[in-house]
N, C-alpha and C positions, 0 to 999 in steps of 0.2 A: 647585284641581282641574285647571285648564288645564295647569299644569306637569306634573301627574301623567301626563296623557294624552300630552304631548309626549315623555315619557321612557319610555313603556311598552314599546316594541319589540314583537316578535312574540309573546313569551310573556305579556306583561302583560295581554292581553285575558282570559286565564283567571283573573285576579284575581276575576272575577265567578263563577267556577265553571264546570265543564263540564256536559254534560247529566246525567251520573250524580249530580252534586250537586244539580242543580236540578229533576230530573224529578219528585220527590215533590210539591213545591208546584205545579209546572206542571200535573200531572195533576189536582190538586185543583181547579183553576180553569178549565182549558181542556179541554173535552170532545172525545173523538176524532171525533165526528160534526160538530163545528163546522168551518166554513171558516176557516180561519185564514190544524237544517234538515235536514238530512239525517237526524239521529238521531231527530227527532220523526216524520219520514215513516216511518222503518223500524219504529216501534212503533205505527203506526196512524193518524197524522195525514196523510191523503192529499190534503187540499185546503189547501195552504200557498202563500201569496203572500209573497215576500220582496222588499223594496225596499232599494236602496242608492244613494247618490249617485255612487258610483264606477263608471264604465262598464267598467273593467278587471275589477273584482271580479264584476260581473254577468255578463260574457261568460264568464269562467272557470267560474263556478258553473253556468251553463246548459249548457256543453259537458260538464262533468263528470257531470251528472245527467240529461241528455236521455234516454238509453236505460234507465238503471237505475231512475229514479224519475219516471215520467210523472205529471204533475199538480203536480210541485214546480217552481214557476216563480220566476225572479229577474228583477226589472224595475229599470231605472235610473230613479230618481225622487227628487224633493225631498220629504222627509217633511212639510214645512210646506205643500206644495201638491200634492195628489194628485187624479187624475181620477175617483176612485171615487164611486159614488152614496152618498147619505146612508143610514145604517142598513144598510149592505151587508155588514158583518162582525160576527161574534159575539165575537171576541177580537182584541186587538192586543198583541203581545209585543215588548217593548223590552229589549235587553240592552246597557246602557251608553250608548245614544244620548242619553237625557235628560242624563246626566252630562256628556257632551261638549258638547252644545248649550247647556246652562245656563251654561257658562263663557265663551260667546261673546256679544258685543254686549249685555252686561248682562242676559242671559236672554231677550232678545226672540225669538230663534229657538226656544227651548224653549217659550215661551208659544204661539207660532204652531203648533208641532207638536201641543201638547196640545189646542188648539182643533180641529185637523184630526182628531185621534183621537176627540174627542167627537162630531164630525160623522159619521164613517163607522161608528161602533158602533151596533148596534141596542139596543133596550130589553132590559135584562138582560145586555148585553155587558160585557166586562171589559177594562180596560187593565192589563196585567201588566208591571211594569217591574222589571228586575234592576238594582240600584243600590248604590253604596257609601254613599249617603245623607249626602253632605256637607250641612250644615245649610241653606245657601242653596238647594241643589237640591231637597231634600225639601220645604222650606217652599213653594217656588214651585209644585210639583206639588200638594201637599195643599191649599194655599190655593185653587188653581184649581178643583179638583174639589169642595171644600166649597162654594164659591160656586155651582157647578152643581147642588148638592143630591144628589151621589152619595155612596155609602157608601165609606169608605176604611179599608183594613186593611193593616197593615205586618207582615211576617214577618222576624224576625232569624234567619238560618240559622246553626246551630251547626256547628263543625268536629268531625268525627268521624274517628278513626283517621288523622289527618294528621300527618306528621312535623313537628318543630319547624322544620327547615330549609326545608321546602316551604310552610309556612303563612304567610299574609299577616296582618299585625297587625290590619287593619281587618276587621270582619265584613261579609258580604254580606247585603243586605236585598232582599226582594221586596215591592214596592208593588202592591196589588191594589185597583183602583177600579171599582166596579160602577154602571152607569147605571140609573136608575129612570125609570119612565114619568112620574111626578110628582116634582119635586124635593123632597127631604126638608126639612121645616121646621127641624129641628134637626140639627146635624152628627152623623154616625155615624163615630166614630173608634175604631179598635181596634188593639191591639198583641198580637202572638203571638210566643212564643219557640219557634223551630223550625217545621217544616212542619205539625205536628199539635198544637201547643200551644194550650191554651184561650185564647180571645181575652180581653183585658182592655179594658173600655170606658173611654175617656177623654172628658173634657168639652170640651177645647179644644186647638187646634193646638199651643200652647206646651207642653202636657203631653206630647204625642206627641214633640215635638222633644227634650224633656228625657229621655224614655225612650230615644230613639236615642243621645243623648250618653252615657247611662249604659252602654248595651250596648257602645258603641265604646270607652269608657274601660276597661271590664272586659276586652274583647278585647286591647287594647294591654297592659294590666297582665298578663294571662295570658302573652302572648308574652314580655314582659320577664322575668317570674319563672321561666319555663321555661328561660331561657338564661343567667341569671346570678344571683348573690347579692350583696347589698350591705347590710352591717350598719347603715349610716348613712342609708339612703334613706327609711325610714318610709313606704313606699307604702301608700295606703289608698283605699278606695272604699266607696260607700254602695249597698246593695241595697234596692230598694223592694218594697212589698207588691204581689203580682200583681193583687189585686182593687181596691185603693184607690189604688195609685200613690204612697202616702206612704212616706217613709223608714222602713225596718224594722231593718236591721242596718248598722253601719259596721265594716268589716274593715280592720285595720291589720296589715301584714306586717312582722315583725321577725326578721331573720336574726342568727345568731351571728357574731362577728367572725372573720375569716380566722385559721386556726391554732388556734382553740378546740378543746379536747379534748372531743368529743361522742361518746357511745357509738354504735356503728354502727346499733343498733336505734332510736335517737332521731333520726329523720330529720325528722319533721313532726308537729305537734300543734296543736290548736285550743283556745284558752283563752276561756271564756265569762265575761265580766265581769258580776257580779250587777247587777240593776237598781238604780239609785240610787248605784252606786259608780263609774260611768264618769267622774265629775269628779275622782276621787282622783288624787293625783300619780302613783301607780304605773301608772295606766292612761291618763292624759290627757297626760302629758309624754313627750318623747323619751327623757329620762334614765330616767324611771320604767319605760318599756316595755323599755329595754335591760336594766335591772336585773331585771325580771320574766323576760325571755328567758334571761338568764344563770342565774337561779335554776332555771328549768324545765329548762335544759340540753338543748334540742332544736336541731337544725340550723336549723329554721325554725319560728317560732311565729306563728300568726295569732290576733290578739287581737280578739274580737268584742264590740261594745257594742250593747245593745238600745236602741231609741228610745222616746220618750214617745208617748202616744196609740196604742200598739200593745198587743195582747193576746198573751200567751205562756202556753201551758197548763202545760207542765212541761219539764224538761231533755230528756226523750226526744223530745218533739215538736220542740224546737229543733234537736237533733242531726239528726233526720230531715230537717228543712227545709234545713239547711245542707249536709249531706253531699254532694249532687250538685254544689254550686257550689264549695265550698272545695277539693275535690280538684283543680280546675283550677289552684290556686295552689301546688301541691306544688313542692318544690325540684328543680332539674334533676338528672336521673339517678336519681330515687327509683324503686325497683322498683314495678311496677303492683300487686303483691299486698301491699304494705306496709300493716300495720295503723296507723291514724291515731287516736290517743286524743283524747278531749275532756276538757279539764281545767277545773276550776272551784274556787271557794272555798266550802267547806261543802256542796257537792253540790247546791245549789238555785239558782234563778234570782233570788233576792232578791225584794224587794217595793217597789212604788211606787204611790202613789195621788195623782192630781192633785185638788186641792181648790178651785183657783181659777185663772182665766186672764183676762188683760185686756191693755190696750194703754196705754203711756205715750207722750205726745207727745215726750218727751225721749229715752227709751231704747228705745222700740219694744215689741214684744209680750213679755209676761212670763207666768210660771206660778208658782203656789205649790203645792208638792207635799210629801207625807209619804213618807219612805223608811225602810227598815230598814237600819241600818248593819251593817258586818261584825262589830261588837261585840255585835249583837243588840238594841241600843237603837233607839228610833224618833226620827226627826228631821224637822223642818219646814224647807223651803228656799225661798228666793226665787231664781229663775233668769230672767235676761233671755235670750230665745231667740236674739237676735242673736249671743250668745256663750254657747252652751249648755254649753260645757265649764267655765264659771266659775260657781261658786255665789256669788251676790251676798250672801246672808245665810243663816245656819243657826242653829237653836235645837233643843235637846233637848225631846222631848215626854214627859210623864208623865201618869198618870191625874189627873183634875181634883182629886181629894181629897188628892193628895200634892204638887201643884204648888208649894205654899208650905212644904212640910215640909222636914225636914233631909235632907241627902244621906246615903244609905246607903253604908257603906264595906265593901270586901272581901267583897261578896256576889256570887258568880258566878250569872249568869242563863243559862238554857238559851236557845239561839238559836232563834227561831221560823223555821220553814222555809216557812211560808205567810203569808197575811195575818194580822196580829195579831188576837187575840180581842177586844181592847178596841176599841170603836167610835171612829172619828175624832172624833165629836161629844163624846165624854167625855174627850178628851185636851186637856191644857193645856201651854203653854210654860213650861218651868222657868227662871225668871228668875235663878236662882242658879247657872247652869251656863254657862260660856263655851266654845262649841264650837270657836272659831277659836284656833289656837295663837298667832297674832300678837296676839290680844286678851289672852291670858294674859301675854305679855311686856309689853304696854302697861300692864296692871295692875301687873306687877312694878315698872315704873318709878315707881310711887307710893312704893316703899320709899325713893327718893331724898328724899322729903318727910318720911319718918318717920311715915307714916300709922299711927295706932293706938297709937303709943307713949305711955307715961304723960305725958311732957312735952308732947305734942301732942294730947292727947285732946280738948281743947276748942277747938283751933285750926281755924277753917273752911278748907275747901279748895275752890277754884273751878276748874272745868274748862271749856274751850271745845273742843267736838268738831265737826269738819267731816265730815259724812257720817252719816246715820242708819241706813241698811240696815233690818234688822228691829227695831232698837232694843235688841238684846241687851247691847251694851257700855254705853251710857249708863244703861240701866235697872239693870244690875248695879252700876254706880258709885253710883247714887242709893240703891239698896236696901241696900248692904252697906258702903259707905265712910262712916265717921262724919263728920258735919258738912260733907258735900260738897254743892255746887250745880253743876249741869251745864247749860250752854247748848249745844244742838245746832243746827247750821246744815245744812239739807237743801234741795237745789235742786229736787227733783222732788216735787210734791204727791202724785203717785200712790204713791210710796214711803211717804210719811207715812200715806196711807190704808191701804195694805197692812199696815204695821206695827201700826196700830190694830186692824185687823179680824182679822188672822191670826197676829200674833206677840205679842198681849197687851200692846202698848205703851200705857202710861198716863202722860202727863206730869202734873206738878203744880207746886207753887211751888218745889220744889227741882230740877225737871227740866223745862226749857222748850225749845221748838223754834221756831226762826226759819226760815221758808221763804224761800229766796233763794240767791243765788250766794255760795259760801263766801269767794271772793276779795274780792268787794264788801263782804261783812260785815266781813272783817278790815280792809280799808281804811277803812271807816266807823268802826269802833271805835277804830282807831289815830288817825284824824283828830279824833274827839271828845275823846280823851285822858282821863286820870283813871281809866279802868277797866282793871284789871290782872287777869291770870289766873295761877294757880299752875301750871297744866298746859294746853297746847294740843296737841290730838291731830288728826292727819290720817288719816281712815279713808274716803277717797273714791277711787273707781276712775277710771281713764282710759278713755273710750269708744273712743279711737283706739288700736288694738293695734299700729299700724305704728311707733310711736315707741320701742318696746322697753322701756318702763317702764309697768307696769299700774297702779301706785298710788304716789303720787298723780299727777294730771296735772302735766305739766312746769311749768306756770305757778306751781304752789305752791312750787317750789324755786328760783324766780328770786331773785336777790340782793335785789332791792327788797322782795319779799314777806317773805323771811326776816328782813330788818332790821325790818320792821314787827312781825313776830311776836316778835322779841327785845324790842322796846320795850314790848310788851304783857305780858311776863312779869314776875312779881314777882321781886325780886332773889335770892330763895332758890332758885329753880329756873329750870330748863328740863329713786353708785358711781362711777365715777371723777370725772366732771365734777360730778355732784350732790354728792358728798362734799366736793369742793374748795370749792364755793360755800357749803355748809353750814358747813364748818370755818372759812371766812373770816369768818363771823359769830359762831359759837359756839366758845369755846375748849375745851369738853368735849363729846365725842360718844362715846356707846356704841352700837355697831352689833351687832345680833343677827339672824342669819339663822334662818329657821324651817325645821327639818328636814322634808323631805317636802312643802314648799310653795314657792311663788315669792316669798312675802312676806319682807321684811326690815324690822326696826323700828329707827329711829334715836331714841335718847334724848339730847336736846340740852340743855345747861345753860350759863349764863354764869358759873357758879361756877368758881373757879380751882383747886380742890383735888381734882377728880374724875378727872383724866387718869391719875394714877399708880395708881388703884384699878381701872381698867377691866379689867386682866388678871385680877384676882381676882374681879370681878363676873361676867364673862361665863360661866364654867363653871356657875355656879349660877343664872343669871338665869331660865332657863326653869322650873326647879324652884321658884324663888321665886314666879313667877306662879301656879303650881299651889298652892303652899302658902298664899300670901296669899289666893287665892280660897277655898281650903278653910277657912282660919281665919275669914275674913269670913263665909262661909256658915254655918259651924257656930255662930257666936256671934250669928247673926241672931235678933232677938226680934220683928220685925215689919217690914213693908215700909218704914215711915218712921222706924224707931227708929235711934238712934245708939249702939249698944253699945260698950263699951270693948274694944278689940282689942289684946292684948299681943303684939306681934310682935318683941320684943327678940331672941328666939332667931333669927328670920329675919335680922335685921340683923347679928347676930353671925356667922351662917353666911356671910353675904355679905361679911364683913370690912369693914363700913361702921360707923364709929364715930360 
């Protein structure tokens, strides 16, 4: 802030706004009859005392106003040491002085000035400070007056009818601190939008500072969006609820690329993401949002996601709530009378119901929620809130009496537009449905073993799976793959608890869970020797998003670990730097990217005859997963049965002999 003031020049003082901009909030808190420059005098403030440390400024202002404005006095004085009596003024107005002083001597001057302000103000008096609200400045002032037991209110002044060229990116704030006869036992902290906005009560100083940062970010974003377009920027901001202060909407701005042919009428649109769909690739990834904007074919698309723990009545209410704010994000040059449409999928807000919330020592806060998918089906999800854009685990929900029944095919369902009529308590997880596309591909990898073929119908299949999640994948393997045994290694005991309580996970003699570190378990099994697995699956995520690979953690693809994995596989089975390390150990690798997801599945084998077949396998691999899943599901006779599954046709389609 000190550098800002050094560069401000003559015009920069008006960054804080002239009298016309400030008069509304000043009249609200400073009464005409109070003893409290020139413009205030002219509208009725006849008892004004002005102080400045510069003798030149004081002499100039006294000469200029001596005859025209009697009673308007200017005195040379240090604001940290004044000769005025205690409780001698009803209001103290500060326009930028706190900002300037707080940057000097680590805030000591500002603290001294605030102490002097508190001394000279009478009970009921107000300190009114016009400020740019740099965080260190506003925290210093608010902390001081909260300690004194005063009421603190902060107004964020909105720009109105100001040209883009003349506007300053940062908003102007007015801090109003009111002195009480008896110090308040609990802090009174309030935030107002505009001069007449309804105050929002906050509980602690950090909440007020967070609100300030949000308004500043919004103002900077508005300035940037008014002056330029950038198809690759993905600018976003979060709007909080005015009453609770909790995040309510996240807005992401997506512009069309330069040169795109956009109809003249398609300048600006707002897309409302249905609740529960915000984690979908189309809305959560940069590539997906660009695809969405290209499909919508508007010059600028604002993609709006709704937050958990918030209530939304209907689409009309959401539109009414967003309309005053989103118009500030319009592209440069858009006519003021341009109609801005609201777009959505299916015309409704979607549906979300939180059923559980807790905290894991390893992964932080989590929630389990039921959502309505865009296909009209109901799903249950596990989400860790430290990365709320990522669904940790997902399963389909069905009425309890059909949870173990057969999958109904080719039956179109009407999409519910409100909460489902079936109570959540009567819904069960469908263990025969794999929601994740990468799980389908992992199941398709079983075709490399010839699972279910006549010659292998009695051959046992052993699987080591690192990562439990909700338990959908291991439970599907146990329930539908003949003669399979599955050992799962899960690091987090809370995940195990959630899988049992909310995802219907039930281990038994064919499906066991070992709690512990997956790497340590692999090392221990390899060291013990003698125990081999037909399939080893990694389905564990990486908590550190900075490394660029979300699954698995980098340690799982270190050469030493891959060599241990290879030695643990039975002889019949198994991106740039990662693939190089994997291929150095395994001669046959099939890589399958999942369309619409960030996941990629590597099917690794130490057999020598698979490489030439990779090209023919890949086009059908995804469909193989679906088909094998359907075949296994349709032939199911019981959770622990081992029916004969004839998948010769599947193998033929994949050109695997």
